[in-house]
N, C-alpha and C positions, 0 to 999 in steps of 0.2 A: 503495500498499499504505499500512497505518498508518504513522505517523511511529517510533512506540515500536518503540527499541533492540531489544527483544523480539520483534520481527518479528510472528507470528501468536501470540506466548506469552502467556499472563496466568497469574495464581496461581487457582487453585481451591481451596479447604479444606486451603490450607498447600502444596498442589502444584503441583510446575509447568506447565503445558501448551503445548503448542503445537503448530499444524499440519503436518503432514508429506504430502503429495499430498491422497490425498481421506481422510485420517484426520486422527484427535487424537490427541495424546500426554500420558500422566504421565511423568514423567519417574522419579520416585520412585517408582514405583507398578508401574511395564512395563504401563500399560494403554492399551491402543488402543479407539477403536472409529469405526466409518466415520461419515461425514459425513451430517446427517441430511437426511432428505426433504423437497424442499422443496414438492413438491407441497399444491394448495389444500385438496386434502379433511385433510395433517396440521395436527399444533397445534392442535387444537379450531374446525380454521377454520368447519365447518358451524355449532356452538354461537354461537361468538361471530359470527357474522351473520346467527345469529337474533336474539341479544339485542340489536345495532343497529339490527335491523327494528323489534324489538319496542320501542325505546325511538325508534322515530323518529330517529334520527341519522342526518346523512348520511354521516356516516365510513364507510371498510368496514372490515369483520374485519379486514385486517392493519394500518390505524389505530388502531383500539381495541387489538389485542395488544398495539402498540408503545407507546399512552399508558401502557394499565395496568402493563407491564411495567416503565417508566420508575417508574411511581407506588410501585411496589412497591420497585424498588429504592433508591430514594431513600429506604426505612424509614419511610417513612409508614403509622401505624397509621386514619388514619381518609380518606377521600375529601375531596381538597383542594377547596376553593371555585373553585377554578380549572378543574378537570378538567370540568363540563359544556361549557363555552365549546369546550374542547379536542375536543370530541365534535361540536361545532355543535347544542348544548342549550341551552335556556334554563333559568336558575339562579330560586329554589332547586327543584330537583329533588322530584317526588314520591314519597312514601313508594316505592311499587309501583318508580319508577326507579330511586331507589337500592340497592333490594333486586338489581335485572336487572345494576347496575354492579358489585355486589358479588359476584355470583353470575359475573360475566363476570373478576372480579379471583382469584376461588376458583381460578378454571379455571387461568389463564396460572402461578399463583402454584405449582398441581400441576403442570404440564406443568415449571414449573423447578426444583421438589424433584425431579424425576424422576432415580432413582439410575442408570438407564441413558443419564442425560446426554442425553435425548431432544428437550429444544427445540430448536426452530428460528425464525427468523423467518418467518413468512408470505409466502411470494414467489410471483411468476407460474409456471405449470407451465414445464418445458424448452423446452414447445415455441413461446412467447414467443419473442422475439427477444431477444438480448444486451442492446441497449440500455434493453428496456422493463423487462427483470430487474432491470439494473445502478441502473435509475430507481429503481424499486419500491426496494429496497435503501435507498438516499438516505433515499426518503421516511420509511422506518419508523425509520431512525437519527432522522431529525429526531424524529417524532411519539415515539420513547422519550425523547430529548432533552427535549423538552416537557412529558414526563409527568415525570420525574425531575424538574425545575425545580419543577415545580406542588408536588412534596411537600416539595421543599427550601423554597419560600418561605413554606410556614407554619412554618418551623423541628422538624417533626415528625422529621426524618431526623438521625442522628449527623453529626458534621466528618467531611468527606471525607477519605483515607488518601490519601498521594501518587499509591498505585499507582489508587487510585480516578480522582484529578485526571486523570490521566495518559492513562485509556482511556477516560474523556469527554470529554475534549482529542480521541483519536484518532476518537471515534465523531462528533462535532461536524465535524471535518475530512471525514470520509466523507459526512456528509450534506451538506454546503455546498461539496465538492469535489472531486465524484466526477462526472469526464466522461461521462456515459453515451452521448453523440452521437457520441463518438471513438472506441467500440469498433467492432469488426466481428465478426458474426456467423461468418465464416468466416477469422478467427482464432484459431488454439487458447492463442496465447499469450494472448489477450485473456480468453477462457475459462480458461484456467486460476487467472490473476491474480484475475478473478472470485468464481472459489469460494472463494480464499483470502482474501479481504477480508469474504466472506460466513461462513467458518466463525471468523474472529477476529471478528467481530460475535459468532453465536453463545457463544464461548466466554467472551467479552469480557462479554455479558451473564449469562451463569450464577456469571461470578466475582464481579460485582458485587452481584447478588444473593444469592450463600453470604457475602459478607462483611459486607452492612448490612441484610436482608429482616427485619422480627419475626418472633416465631413464627406458625407456622399458625393459632393460635387472634386473632393481631392482627393480622392482615394485612385491613385498606379496611374495619374493621365500626364 
């Protein structure tokens, strides 16, 4: 589990959120909402896969989403110079490729701004094994950290708050320390732990975006 003393809790728009079973709760508003659906058809999978294919990128739709989400959460207002390399593309990007990436960023930003908290990292369907899903979550966190670092490296984002630093540390720990192979498909505790970690990632990313993201008109343009 993430090392934060808040467990799976983070701040979102000044409100304290945490995971309870398969729900997330906002303490001060009495708000409960279900865990997002993780099927690959959710959160813009088809659109992001189409963009990756149009770009000729070897990156999966999940990696593209993770990198763009991280870049947006950094507060960057332009496409970082390192972004093409993170997606297996050659720089400099052609104008049409820059437009494709901006379209992808707009799609991810729209899901992050969803008032129903519908954003979620693209993960394999539940029919995949638990180790496969856990490995995919770790890879998604790694893509997010890389995108965030790319945006910050160019000095586009504001100084990190202590809250964001702690959350980023937790996401980095998941990216580098989640032992997917040790998980057992038949173990209900392992399944529950996976969903708790996945829900932490989802709420953590929404929280960072709410704190640091530029206005809609300024997202990676």
